[in-house]
VEXDREN-2710 file (C-alpha; in Angstrom, 1 decimal):
% VEXDREN-2710
k/r/px/py/pz
1/SER/-11.3/-9.6/7.2
2/HIS/-8.8/-7.0/6.2
3/SER/-5.9/-6.8/3.9
4/VAL/-3.2/-4.3/2.9
5/THR/-3.6/-3.7/-0.8
6/HIS/-0.7/-1.3/-1.2
7/GLN/2.0/0.2/1.0
8/ASN/4.4/2.9/0.0
9/ILE/7.4/4.4/1.7
10/ASP/7.1/8.1/1.1
11/PHE/10.4/9.2/2.5
12/VAL/13.4/8.1/4.6
13/ASP/15.6/10.9/6.0
14/CYS/18.6/10.6/8.3
15/GLN/19.7/13.7/10.2
16/GLY/22.3/13.5/13.0
17/GLY/22.1/9.7/13.1
18/LYS/18.3/9.7/13.6
19/TYR/15.8/8.4/11.1
20/TYR/12.6/10.0/9.9
21/VAL/10.2/7.8/7.9
22/GLY/6.8/8.3/6.3
23/VAL/4.6/5.5/5.0
24/SER/1.2/5.3/3.4
25/ALA/-0.9/2.2/3.3
26/PHE/-4.2/1.3/1.6
27/VAL/-6.2/-1.1/3.7
28/ARG/-9.3/-3.0/2.6
29/VAL/-11.9/-4.3/5.1
30/GLN/-14.4/-6.8/3.7
31/LEU/-17.4/-8.3/5.5
32/LYS/-18.6/-11.9/5.1
33/ASP/-21.3/-10.8/2.6
34/GLY/-18.7/-9.2/0.3
35/VAL/-19.3/-5.6/1.1
36/TYR/-16.0/-3.7/1.5
37/HIS/-14.5/-0.3/2.2
38/GLU/-11.0/0.8/1.4
39/ASP/-9.1/3.8/2.9
40/VAL/-5.6/5.1/3.2
41/GLY/-3.7/5.4/6.4
42/TYR/-0.4/7.3/7.1
43/GLY/2.3/6.5/9.6
44/VAL/5.5/8.3/10.6
45/ALA/8.5/7.4/12.7
46/GLU/10.6/10.3/14.0
47/GLY/14.0/10.3/15.7
48/LEU/14.7/6.6/16.0
49/ARG/18.3/5.5/15.7
50/SER/17.6/2.4/13.7
51/LYS/16.5/2.6/10.0
52/ALA/14.8/-0.8/10.2
53/LEU/12.8/0.0/13.4
54/SER/11.8/3.4/11.9
55/ILE/10.4/1.8/8.8
56/GLU/8.6/-1.0/10.8
57/LYS/7.0/1.6/13.2
58/ALA/5.8/3.7/10.3
59/ARG/4.4/0.7/8.5
60/LYS/2.5/-0.5/11.5
61/GLU/1.1/2.9/12.2
62/ALA/0.0/3.4/8.6
63/VAL/-1.8/0.0/8.6
64/THR/-3.5/0.7/11.9
65/ASP/-4.6/4.2/10.8
66/GLY/-5.9/2.8/7.5
67/LEU/-7.8/0.0/9.3
68/LYS/-9.5/2.5/11.7
69/ARG/-10.4/4.7/8.8
70/ALA/-11.8/1.9/6.7
71/LEU/-13.9/0.6/9.7
72/LYS/-15.3/4.1/10.2
73/SER/-16.6/4.0/6.6
74/PHE/-19.1/1.3/7.7
75/GLY/-20.8/3.7/10.1
76/ASN/-21.7/3.3/13.8
77/SER/-22.2/-0.5/13.5
78/LEU/-18.5/-1.1/12.8
79/GLY/-16.3/1.5/14.3
80/ASN/-17.7/5.0/13.7
81/CYS/-18.1/5.3/17.5
82/ILE/-14.4/4.4/18.0
83/SER/-13.6/8.1/18.7
84/ASN/-16.8/8.9/20.6
85/LYS/-15.7/9.3/24.2
86/ASP/-19.2/9.3/25.6
87/TYR/-20.0/6.0/23.9
88/LEU/-16.8/4.4/25.1
89/ARG/-17.6/5.5/28.7
90/PHE/-21.1/4.0/28.3
91/ILE/-19.6/0.7/27.1
92/GLN/-17.1/0.6/29.9
93/LYS/-19.9/1.0/32.4
94/LEU/-21.8/-1.9/30.8
95/LEU/-18.7/-4.2/31.1
96/LYS/-18.1/-3.5/34.8
97/PRO/-18.9/-6.6/36.9
98/SER/-21.3/-4.6/39.1
99/ASN/-23.4/-3.7/36.1
100/GLN/-23.4/-7.2/34.5
101/GLN/-26.7/-8.6/33.5
102/SER/-27.6/-12.2/33.5
103/GLY/-26.2/-13.4/30.2
104/PRO/-24.2/-11.8/27.5
105/ILE/-24.6/-8.2/26.3
106/SER/-27.0/-7.9/23.4
107/GLU/-26.8/-5.7/20.3
108/GLU/-29.8/-3.7/21.8
109/ASP/-27.6/-2.8/24.8
110/LEU/-25.0/-1.1/22.7
111/ARG/-27.4/1.2/20.9
112/ARG/-27.6/4.7/22.0
113/PRO/-31.0/6.3/22.5
114/GLY/-32.2/7.8/19.2
115/GLN/-29.6/5.9/17.2
116/PHE/-30.3/3.4/14.5
117/ILE/-27.7/1.1/13.1
END
């Protein structure tokens, strides 16, 4: 599970009727066994005409960024491959109907050669 432990609006500027907002968020990801990682994410909203929508967008972006960063802390098993384009292409090939095996995809299918989780 994950939770937002703290969120802070760093700035709200209005220039020419458009709002610019920056928000930081501390996100904690905890596994069932109690192990957790916490990281900070940052989000910005630029040039929106609504102050409320600007703050909402920046908050969501900060939490999403913090969540991704916290998951990366767990290593390859829980998100460190999120940015690896080769790995994502490999997964997409596995999920295509023409490549479907009989039965569900196993953990072993997701390991890259030479990689240990």
